[in-house]
Each structure stands twice: as structure tokens, then as C-alpha cells.
N, C-alpha and C positions, 0 to 999 in steps of 0.2 A: 770792394768795400774795405775800408780801413780796419784794421785789426781792433781798434778801440770802439768801433761802431757795430760790431758784430753782436747780435743778440747772446746773452750769456745764458747758458742753461742753469737753472737753480741746482744747488748742491744738496742732495738729500742724504742723510745719515741714518740709515735703518729706520725710516718712518720718523725722523726727528731725534733719534737716539744716537749718541756718538759712540762709534765702535770701540774707540779706545777706552771710553769710560766703562763699557761693558767687559772689556778685557781686563780692565783694573779690578772690576768687582768680581769677576771669575777668579782671578789670582787671589784676591783677598779671601773669598770663600774657601778656596783650595788650601790656603794657609791656615784656615781655622779648622780643616776637616779632621785633624787629630783630636779635636774636642767633641766631634759629633756623637760619638758612643756615650760619653758622660753626660752630655746635653740630653740625649734621647733617654737614658736612664732617669734623669730629673724630670722629664716630661712624663715618663711612665709612673714615677713616684706620685706626681700630682694627679694622674688619673686614678691611681689605686687609693689615694687618700680620699678623692672625691666619692669613690665606691664605698670605702670604709665609713665615710660620713653618713652615706645613705643607710648602711647597716645600723649604725648607732642611733641616728635621728629619725630614720624612716625616709620613704620616697615622698618628699614634699616638692612644691613648686620651686622653692629655693635650692634644695640639694640636686633636684633633677636639673636644674639650669646649670649649676655649678658642673655637674658631670658633663652636660652638653659642651659648655665652653672648653672643658679640658679635651674632650673628644675632637672638638673643632680645631683646637690648637695642633693636636697630633695630626690631624688631616692635613694641615698645611705643613707642618714641619717634618713630617715622616720622610718625604722625598727630599728635601733640603738636607736632612741629616742622613741621607742614603738608605733610608728603609721605606722604599716605595710600597711594600706590602703593609707597613703600619698605615700608611696613607690610605690605602685602599680599605683596610679593616676599619679604621676610624671614619672613613666616609660612610661605610655601612652602618656603623653605629649612630652617626650624625643623622642619617635618614630616619632612624627610629625615634630620635629626640628632637628632630628640628623644630616641630610645630608645638609651641607652647600650650595650645589648646588640647592637644592629644597626648602630650609628653607623659603625663601621669599613668596613661593607660598602657604604656610600653611594658612587654612582658620582662620582668626582671631576670628571669632566667636566660633570655636571649641577650640582655645587656650585660650580664655577667660572662656569658660566653664570649662576647666581643672583647671585654676587658682581658680575660684570660687569653685569648689567642694574641692580643697585642702584647702581652706581658711575655707569653712563650715566644713569639718572634724576636722580641728585643734580647731575652736572655739566652736564646740559642742562635742569636745572630743569623735569623732567617730574614734576609733582606728584600728579596723579590719573590714573586709568584713562580719563577723559574724553578725554585725549589718544589718538589712535589708535595711535601707536607704544608708549605706555606700556601700554595695553590689550592690544596684540598680544604684548608681552614677558611680561606677567604670565600671560596665557592659555595661551601656549606652555608656559612653565615648570610651571604648574599641571598642564597635561595630561600633561607628562612624569612629574611626581610621582605622579599619580593612576595612571598605568600602573604605576609602581614600587611604590606603596603603595596598594592598594584602599582605598576610603572605610570599610569596615567594620574595617580594621585599627587 
């Protein structure tokens, strides 16, 4: 069979993704990593401002939703900014605030504990749950949320 007539195998690139594009994106992210601490502090400030707004205006549908969005942002950005522990704790907080129908019934003490834990992790540079204090904070909060919201819910 002639070389030109042989069936050609399709060329796949990581399920349609270009490996060189991924490498460029990773390199770009690495070049920005010196900003991660500052950006994490900015996100923490937004979360704490949302909490302060609740303290000033009350726990309303609007202030609770704002807090949820701040927590959700941190859930997504924590690992990106090299704080997977923040992602874990923010995920636990999101679990409490996720459903708008039940959001206002969230125990404010538990909400506050999550925010304080995130702040403590960022300020003390506790980035992962490999740190015993970080792991203990996350596990304690998750256990309280699990009692409040069963896994099947």
C-alpha cells in the first residue's frame, strides 16, 4: 500500500486540548505566583467586609447572598493562590450557605467560625491541611456542618 493511501490515525491533544497551550498557561500562572499572597489577602478582605456588612445591616437575603458569593470565590481561588486549606474551609462555608431557601437559617456562630478560620489560615500562612492546626480547624468545621446538613441533603 502506498504511503499516501495508508489510513491516518487522528491526532489527539489531551482530549482536544493543546499541550503547549497548557504549558504556556502554567508558565503564566507561575509568573504571577508572587502576587498570590496579596490577592489572597484582597479576597479575605472582601469576605470580612461581607461579614461586617451582616453585622451592621443584619443577616438578610441580600447580605447572606453577598457572603455566599465571597465564600464561593474563595472556594475557587484558594487552591489557585496556593491555599488549598482555604478552598476546603470556604467549601464548608458554601455548604451552609448554598441554598437560598435555607440560607438565613444558618447558625451565625458557625458562619463566623468559618470566616475566622479562613482569616487565621491566610494570616498565619497555613496553606494545607498537612499542618496539624489547619487540619484540626477544617475537620472541626466540617464535622459541625455535617451535623447541621447530613451528607444526603
